[in-house]
C-alpha positions in Angstrom: 119.3 90.4 83.5 119.4 91.1 79.8 116.1 89.1 79.3 114.5 90.8 82.3 115.3 94.3 80.9 114.1 93.2 77.5 110.8 92.2 78.9 110.6 95.6 80.7 111.1 97.3 77.3 108.3 95.2 75.7 105.9 96.2 78.6 107.0 99.9 78.1 106.3 99.8 74.3 102.8 98.4 75.0 102.1 101.3 77.4 103.3 103.9 74.9 100.4 102.9 72.5 97.7 103.5 75.0 95.6 106.6 75.5 94.2 105.6 78.9 95.5 103.0 81.5 94.0 101.5 84.6 96.6 100.9 87.3 95.7 98.3 89.9 98.2 98.1 92.8 98.7 96.5 96.2 97.7 98.1 99.5 101.2 98.3 101.1 104.3 100.5 100.9 105.7 98.6 97.9 102.3 98.9 96.1 101.9 102.5 96.7 105.4 103.3 95.6 104.9 101.2 92.5 101.6 103.1 91.7 103.4 106.3 92.2 106.2 105.4 90.0 104.1 104.4 86.9 101.6 107.2 87.4 104.4 109.8 87.4 106.0 108.2 84.3 102.7 108.1 82.4 101.8 111.7 83.4 105.1 112.9 82.0 104.1 111.4 78.7 100.5 112.7 78.9 99.0 109.3 79.0 95.8 109.1 81.0 95.6 106.9 83.9 93.4 105.9 86.9 94.8 104.2 90.0 92.9 101.5 92.1 94.6 100.2 95.3 93.4 96.8 96.4 94.0 94.3 99.2 94.0 91.3 96.8 92.9 90.4 93.3 89.5 88.7 93.3 86.6 88.4 90.9 85.0 91.7 92.0 88.3 93.6 91.4 88.7 91.9 88.0 85.1 92.8 87.0 85.7 96.4 87.9 88.4 96.7 85.3 87.2 94.3 82.7 85.9 97.2 80.4 89.3 98.9 80.4 91.4 99.0 77.2 94.5 98.6 79.1 95.3 97.4 82.7 98.5 97.4 84.5 98.9 95.4 87.8 101.7 96.5 90.0 103.0 94.6 93.1 100.4 92.0 92.5 98.9 89.9 89.6 101.4 87.1 89.3 99.5 84.9 91.6 96.1 85.5 89.8 97.0 85.1 86.1 94.1 82.7 85.5 91.7 85.5 86.4 93.1 87.7 83.6 92.0 85.6 80.6 88.9 87.8 80.0 90.6 91.2 80.4 91.1 93.5 77.5 93.7 93.2 74.8 96.5 94.8 76.8 97.3 93.5 80.3 100.6 94.2 81.9 101.9 92.7 85.2 104.8 94.1 87.1 105.1 91.9 90.2 107.5 90.0 92.3 105.4 87.4 94.1 105.7 83.8 93.2 103.7 83.2 90.0 100.7 80.8 90.0 98.2 79.8 87.2 98.5 78.5 83.8 98.1 81.7 81.8 100.9 82.8 79.6 101.2 86.6 79.2 103.3 88.5 76.8 103.6 91.4 79.2 104.5 89.8 82.5 107.5 91.2 84.4 108.5 89.1 87.4 111.9 88.4 88.7 111.0 84.7 89.3 110.6 84.3 85.5 114.3 85.3 84.9 116.1 83.4 87.8 115.8 85.9 90.5 114.1 85.8 93.9 111.1 88.2 94.4 111.6 88.2 98.1 115.1 89.7 97.9 116.3 90.6 94.4 113.5 92.8 93.1 110.3 94.3 94.6 107.1 95.2 92.9 108.0 98.9 92.8 111.4 97.8 91.4 109.8 95.9 88.6 107.5 98.9 87.9 110.5 101.2 87.9 112.3 99.1 85.2 109.3 99.7 83.0 109.2 103.4 83.8 112.9 103.5 83.1 112.2 101.9 79.6 109.5 104.7 79.0 112.1 107.4 79.1 114.4 109.4 81.5 112.7 108.6 84.9 115.7 108.1 87.0 114.3 110.5 89.5 111.9 107.7 90.3 114.5 105.4 91.5 114.1 106.7 95.2 110.5 105.3 95.3 111.8 101.9 94.0 114.3 101.9 96.9 111.5 102.8 99.4 109.3 100.0 98.0 112.1 97.5 98.3 113.0 98.6 101.9 109.2 98.6 102.8 109.2 94.9 101.6 112.2 94.2 103.7 114.3 93.1 100.8 117.5 94.5 102.4 117.2 92.5 105.6 118.5 89.1 104.4 121.9 90.4 103.7 121.9 93.7 105.4 121.8 95.5 102.0 119.9 95.5 98.8 121.0 93.0 96.3 120.2 91.6 92.9 118.2 93.8 90.5 117.6 96.2 93.5 121.3 96.9 93.2 121.1 98.0 89.7 118.3 100.4 90.7 120.3 101.7 93.8 123.5 102.2 91.7 121.5 104.4 89.3 120.1 106.3 92.1 123.5 106.9 93.8 125.1 107.8 90.5 122.5 110.5 90.0 122.7 111.8 93.7 119.1 110.7 94.4 119.8 108.2 97.1 122.9 107.6 99.3 123.5 104.2 100.8 125.9 103.7 103.8 126.5 101.4 106.6 125.0 102.5 109.9 123.0 101.5 112.9 119.9 99.6 111.8 117.4 101.3 114.0 114.1 102.9 113.0 114.0 106.8 113.2 117.4 107.9 112.3 116.1 111.1 111.0 113.3 112.0 113.3 113.8 110.4 116.8 116.0 111.9 119.5 119.0 109.6 120.0 117.9 108.3 123.5 114.4 107.5 122.1 115.8 105.8 119.1 117.7 103.4 121.3 114.7 103.0 123.8 112.3 102.0 120.9 114.9 99.8 119.1 113.1 96.5 118.5 114.5 95.2 115.3 117.2 94.4 116.4 116.2 94.1 120.0 119.1 95.2 122.3 119.2 93.5 125.7 119.3 95.9 128.6 118.8 98.9 126.2 115.5 98.4 124.4 112.8 99.9 126.7 115.3 100.9 129.4 115.7 104.7 129.4 117.8 104.8 132.6 120.4 102.4 131.0 120.5 104.4 127.8 121.1 107.7 129.5 123.9 106.2 131.5 125.5 104.6 128.4 125.3 107.9 126.4 126.8 109.9 129.3 129.7 107.5 129.7 130.4 108.1 126.0 130.2 111.9 126.4 127.3 112.2 124.0 125.6 115.5 124.1 121.8 114.9 123.6 120.9 118.5 122.9 122.2 121.2 120.7 121.0 124.8 120.9 118.2 123.5 123.1 116.9 120.9 120.5 117.2 117.1 120.9 119.7 115.6 118.5 118.7 112.8 116.2 121.0 110.0 115.2 121.9 111.8 112.0 122.9 114.9 113.9 125.7 113.0 115.6 129.2 113.0 114.2 130.6 109.7 112.6 132.9 109.2 115.6 130.0 109.5 118.1 127.9 107.1 116.1 130.8 104.6 115.9 131.3 104.8 119.6 127.7 104.1 120.4 127.6 101.2 118.0 130.8 99.6 119.5 129.2 100.0 123.0 126.0 98.4 121.8 127.9 95.5 120.2 129.8 94.9 123.4 126.6 95.1 125.4 124.9 92.5 123.2 127.9 90.1 123.3 128.1 90.4 127.0 124.4 89.6 127.3 125.0 86.4 125.3 123.4 87.5 122.1 124.4 85.2 119.2 127.1 86.8 117.0 124.9 86.4 113.8 122.2 88.6 115.5 124.8 91.1 116.7 125.9 91.6 113.1 122.3 92.7 112.3 122.9 95.9 114.4 124.8 97.3 111.5 123.6 97.3 107.9 122.9 99.4 104.8 120.7 102.5 105.3 119.3 104.7 102.5 119.0 108.4 102.7 116.8 110.2 100.0 118.8 113.2 99.0 116.0 115.0 97.4 113.8 115.1 100.5 114.1 117.5 103.5 116.6 116.5 106.2 115.1 115.7 109.5 111.7 114.4 108.0 110.4 110.9 107.7 110.7 111.2 103.9 114.5 111.5 104.1 115.0 107.9 105.2 113.8 105.0 103.1 112.6 102.9 106.1 110.7 105.8 107.6 109.1 106.7 104.3 108.0 103.1 103.7 106.5 103.1 107.2 104.6 106.4 106.4 103.2 104.8 103.3 102.1 101.7 105.2 100.4 103.9 107.8 98.2 105.3 105.1 97.5 102.1 103.2 96.7 99.9 106.2 93.9 102.1 107.3 92.0 102.9 104.1 93.8 106.1 103.3 95.8 104.8 100.4 95.1 107.7 98.3 96.9 109.9 100.8 100.0 107.7 100.4 99.8 107.8 96.6 99.5 111.6 96.7 102.7 111.7 98.8 104.6 109.5 96.2 103.3 111.8 93.5 104.9 114.8 95.3 102.3 116.2 97.7 104.2 117.8 100.7 101.3 119.8 102.0 97.8 118.5 103.0 98.4 114.8 102.2 101.8 114.8 103.8 100.4 116.3 107.0 97.6 113.7 107.1 100.0 110.9 106.5 102.1 112.0 109.4 98.9 111.9 111.6 98.3 108.4 110.4 101.9 107.4 111.0 101.5 108.3 114.8 98.3 106.1 115.0 100.0 103.3 113.1 102.8 103.2 115.7 100.4 103.1 118.5 98.5 100.3 116.9 101.7 98.3 116.3 102.6 98.7 119.9 99.2 97.6 121.2 99.3 94.6 118.9 102.7 93.6 120.2 101.6 94.1 123.7 98.5 91.9 123.1 100.7 89.0 121.8 103.1 89.5 124.9 100.1 89.1 127.2 98.4 86.2 125.4 101.5 84.4 124.2 102.1 82.0 121.3 100.9 78.5 120.8 103.6 76.3 119.5 103.1 73.3 117.2 105.8 70.9 116.0 106.8 73.0 112.9 105.4 76.5 113.6 104.0 78.9 116.2 101.0 81.1 116.1 98.7 83.7 117.8 95.1 84.6 117.0 94.5 88.3 117.6 90.8 88.2 116.7 89.6 91.8 116.6 92.4 93.0 118.8 94.7 93.6 115.8 93.8 95.1 112.4 94.0 92.5 109.7 96.1 95.0 107.6 98.8 95.0 110.2 98.8 91.5 111.6 101.7 90.6 109.3 103.9 93.5 110.6 103.1 92.4 114.2 104.0 88.8 113.4 107.3 90.0 112.1 107.9 92.1 115.2 107.2 89.1 117.4 110.5 87.4 116.6 112.1 89.6 119.3 109.7 88.7 122.0 110.7 86.6 125.0 109.7 82.9 124.6 109.4 83.1 120.9 111.2 80.2 119.1 113.3 81.8 116.3 113.7 78.4 114.7 110.0 78.2 113.7 107.9 80.3 111.4 105.3 82.6 113.1 101.8 82.7 112.0 99.5 85.5 113.0 95.6 85.5 112.6 93.2 88.5 112.7 89.5 88.7 111.7 88.8 90.5 108.5 85.6 91.5 106.6 85.9 88.5 104.2 87.0 85.8 106.7 90.2 85.4 108.7 93.6 86.9 107.6 96.6 84.8 108.2 100.2 86.2 107.8 103.3 84.1 108.0 106.9 85.2 108.7 110.0 83.0 108.4 113.8 83.6 108.6 116.7 83.3 106.1 117.9 80.1 108.1 114.5 78.6 107.6 114.4 79.4 103.8 117.9 77.8 103.6 116.4 74.7 104.9 113.8 74.9 102.0 111.0 76.7 103.8 108.7 78.2 101.2 105.8 79.9 103.0 104.2 81.1 99.6 103.6 77.5 98.7 102.7 76.3 102.1 100.2 79.0 102.8 98.6 78.8 99.4 98.2 75.0 99.6 97.0 75.2 103.2 94.5 77.9 102.4 93.2 76.1 99.4 92.5 73.0 101.5 90.0 75.0 103.6 88.4 77.1 100.7 90.8 80.2 101.0 93.4 81.8 99.0 97.1 82.5 99.8 100.5 83.3 98.4 103.5 85.6 98.7 107.2 84.9 99.1 109.3 82.0 100.6 110.1 84.0 103.7 106.8 85.9 104.1 103.3 85.1 102.9 99.6 85.6 103.6 96.2 83.9 103.2 92.6 84.7 103.7 90.5 81.7 105.0 86.9 81.1 106.0 86.1 81.9 109.6 86.1 78.7 111.8 88.6 76.8 109.5 91.8 77.9 111.5 92.3 74.5 113.2 92.2 72.6 109.9 94.3 75.2 108.2 96.9 75.1 111.0 97.0 71.3 111.0 97.6 71.3 107.2 100.1 74.1 107.2 102.0 72.5 110.1 102.3 69.3 108.0 103.4 71.1 104.8 106.0 73.2 106.6 107.3 69.9 108.2 107.6 68.4 104.8 109.5 71.3 103.5 111.9 71.5 106.4 112.7 67.8 106.4 
């Protein structure tokens, strides 16, 4: 930890000497949160900056920033260090993906370099926050670091944020910026009516409840839960602590009765994060909903809208982001239904689906992650999702903690399999992605299946 924070201070000192900085960040919730964090910190110091949000680092992106005096990469860069040799004198990377390449950089902040796991211990926005923290009093930005970590699902493995993320969360709690508490792990705690929150619960999937409105209403009535107050639907956070506990107990009993494995039943309850500076009852009040809102802008080419929300816009950009969120949810539902209808193809060490043009390449990874709850999906195998993209075929892979404990490393497997067919890949041990040439999927899958098999054996 001491060496990690020392590197953050060194990066901050390099930033302080600049008049203008180009920020390049990744096109997801973690990346947008990271861009928002460093932009706000630099604005406070009156250091000029320009933000570029990109899907990946490639030669055209590098060429577009090659003339800048100082470039800062957030939530990406560690996998493309060799491409940075020809950049200007000041190049800073705040990332958490597994490093690749031979370049040695003085200003490279990545948890993997200091004995931490970038998939669980520190996100890209978290690494960026550590630098902002070293620039001055920027503790108010800690909520965005929590949003980025939750958007990157760093809390899922243990049901709570851990590692360096915990340091950031502790600071946020101490300063009354974020409140962490154990609660039901369902999406929409702030904004969905209670019965709808249960109906749409998919992670975790609740047998007999998810998608079953009649059963839900019967359950809530048996618990004497009033669904409305003053004519308005109650959301989960509107319920009393006792009401929430009663519902959770009933759901746990339902899951056990239906034969759900105890380890999956435990996932019903975990740590949730309330952003205390945001308006109650809005998507921005809950870290998970905030992250989904950012993804809804980034995945459809409206990343500037998401950055503006991170920078504090609660008017025009926020309204547009909410519109995109509705569309995003519809697209995820359609994508999941497509996989339900077409099914998975299972190989010896993995399972996959190819959505072609039926799922946006920017959300195929999210759909792949949601598929673990589908009937007929083998939870003991990684899931690979394919979708067509402008520059080839996008492949997204999702594993599980139990597979990682058996030495699964999707970042390495996806990178090696992609390179074998002329593509590029990388990411984390539990989740990774790749872009490969069209028509190479069969060869890619053959090689990936062998690599995953070697890891698991």
